[in-house]
Each structure stands twice: as structure tokens, then as C-alpha cells.
C-alpha positions as CSV (number, residue, x, y, z in Angstrom):
1,M,-1.9,-156.6,-85.3
2,P,-5.0,-155.2,-83.5
3,T,-6.1,-151.9,-84.1
4,I,-7.7,-150.0,-81.4
5,C,-10.5,-148.1,-83.4
6,S,-12.6,-146.0,-80.5
7,Y,-12.1,-145.4,-76.8
8,E,-14.5,-144.0,-74.1
9,F,-15.1,-144.4,-70.6
10,G,-15.6,-148.1,-69.8
11,R,-15.5,-148.6,-73.5
12,I,-13.1,-150.0,-76.0
13,V,-13.7,-151.0,-79.7
14,I,-10.9,-152.9,-81.1
15,D,-11.0,-154.5,-84.5
16,G,-14.8,-154.0,-84.3
17,V,-15.1,-155.4,-81.4
18,V,-16.3,-154.4,-78.5
19,Y,-15.0,-154.5,-74.7
20,R,-15.8,-153.5,-71.1
21,M,-13.2,-154.8,-69.5
22,D,-9.5,-153.7,-68.7
23,V,-7.8,-155.2,-71.2
24,I,-4.2,-156.4,-72.7
25,I,-3.4,-156.2,-76.4
26,Y,-0.7,-157.6,-78.5
27,H,0.5,-159.0,-81.9
28,G,-1.8,-162.1,-81.5
29,G,-5.2,-160.7,-79.9
30,V,-6.4,-159.4,-76.4
31,L,-6.6,-160.6,-73.2
32,S,-9.6,-159.5,-71.5
33,P,-10.6,-159.2,-68.4
34,W,-7.3,-157.4,-67.1
35,W,-7.5,-157.9,-63.5
36,R,-4.9,-156.3,-60.8
37,K,-4.7,-157.3,-57.1
38,E,-5.7,-153.4,-56.1
39,G,-7.6,-151.8,-59.0
40,H,-5.8,-148.7,-59.2
41,R,-2.8,-149.2,-58.4
42,L,-0.5,-151.4,-60.8
43,C,2.5,-154.3,-59.3
44,M,4.6,-156.0,-61.4
45,D,2.3,-159.3,-60.8
46,D,-0.4,-157.5,-62.6
47,L,1.8,-157.5,-65.8
48,K,2.4,-161.4,-65.6
49,E,0.6,-162.0,-69.0
50,A,1.8,-159.4,-70.8
51,L,5.6,-160.3,-69.9
52,K,5.3,-163.5,-70.9
53,L,4.4,-161.8,-74.2
54,A,7.8,-160.7,-74.2
55,P,7.1,-157.4,-75.0
56,K,10.2,-154.6,-75.7
57,V,7.7,-151.7,-75.6
58,I,4.9,-151.7,-72.8
59,I,2.2,-149.3,-72.8
60,I,0.2,-148.3,-70.0
61,G,-3.1,-146.7,-69.7
62,T,-3.7,-145.4,-66.6
63,G,-8.0,-144.6,-67.4
64,Y,-9.5,-142.0,-68.5
65,Y,-8.4,-139.7,-66.1
66,G,-5.4,-141.3,-65.4
67,C,-6.5,-142.3,-61.9
68,M,-4.5,-145.6,-61.7
69,D,-1.2,-145.6,-59.9
70,V,2.3,-146.8,-61.7
71,P,4.6,-146.8,-58.8
72,K,8.2,-145.6,-60.1
73,E,9.5,-149.5,-58.6
74,V,7.1,-151.0,-61.5
75,R,8.3,-148.8,-64.0
76,K,12.3,-149.0,-62.7
77,Q,11.6,-152.5,-62.8
78,L,10.2,-152.7,-66.2
79,E,13.5,-150.6,-67.8
80,E,15.4,-153.2,-65.9
81,L,13.9,-155.6,-68.3
82,K,14.9,-153.8,-71.4
83,I,11.3,-152.2,-72.0
84,E,10.4,-148.9,-73.5
85,V,8.0,-147.8,-70.9
86,H,5.1,-145.4,-71.7
87,V,2.5,-144.5,-69.2
88,S,0.1,-142.0,-69.8
89,D,-3.9,-141.6,-69.3
90,T,-5.9,-144.3,-71.6
91,R,-6.7,-141.7,-74.0
92,R,-3.3,-141.2,-75.0
93,A,-2.3,-144.8,-74.4
94,C,-4.2,-145.9,-77.1
95,S,-2.6,-143.1,-79.5
96,I,0.6,-143.9,-78.7
97,Y,-0.5,-147.9,-79.0
98,N,-1.9,-147.3,-82.6
99,E,1.6,-145.8,-83.8
100,R,3.6,-148.2,-82.2
101,K,1.6,-151.3,-83.4
102,E,3.3,-152.6,-86.3
103,C,6.0,-153.5,-84.0
104,Q,5.0,-157.1,-83.2
105,S,6.9,-156.8,-79.6
106,V,4.7,-153.9,-78.5
107,V,2.1,-154.6,-75.7
108,A,-0.9,-152.3,-73.9
109,A,-2.3,-152.9,-70.8
110,L,-5.2,-150.6,-70.5
111,H,-7.5,-149.6,-68.1
112,L,-10.6,-148.3,-69.1
113,T,-12.6,-146.4,-66.2
114,C,-11.2,-143.6,-64.0
């Protein structure tokens, strides 16, 4: 399972590899760049690739300062799919991911800036 080694505004290191674009981390690796229809507002379509991985837990990092909006409707739809949802600024999301990463059904979708 990939491990987040460090994170700072606009830069994350996962298993020694530096990423400067938003990422989705899952048991089998890292998808980057992760694009959203609206850069700072999450919608269900933005999570299409993550949902293909059938996660039981999804951790959403909303940016260094937490500026990416995750509407209540998105959280509700994820919960209706029986997915445990964690939403926080990306610094905290990285910690949550590293604590939970041994569970193969954990996915982290992380916005690296703002």
C-alpha cells in the first residue's frame, strides 16, 4: 500500500516519488493528475475513477487551506453507497490516510494546493 512520506502546499511525496498535481491514492498505486470539472468544488463525476476501485473508505483532502468545497449532496451520495467518508484539509487527510492505509479498500483523493 502506498505511503505518504510528506506533504506541503502543491507537493506530495508518495513512496519516494514527488507529485505536483492532485492525486488519487489506492491500494494498487497512484493516479495523477486527478482533475475535477470545477477545480475547487467536488462533484460525484470527479470521483468516478476512485469509485471504480470499490472503496469502503474514501478520504478527501480539500487542499492545504481546505478551500475545495465538498457539497453535502456529494457526502450523502457516498454514504448512500455505504462508503465511510472523511473530509478535511489535505494535511490532516494525509495523516488519516497513513493511519488507515492497511485497509485495502481505502482511497484518498487529495487536492494539493489552496
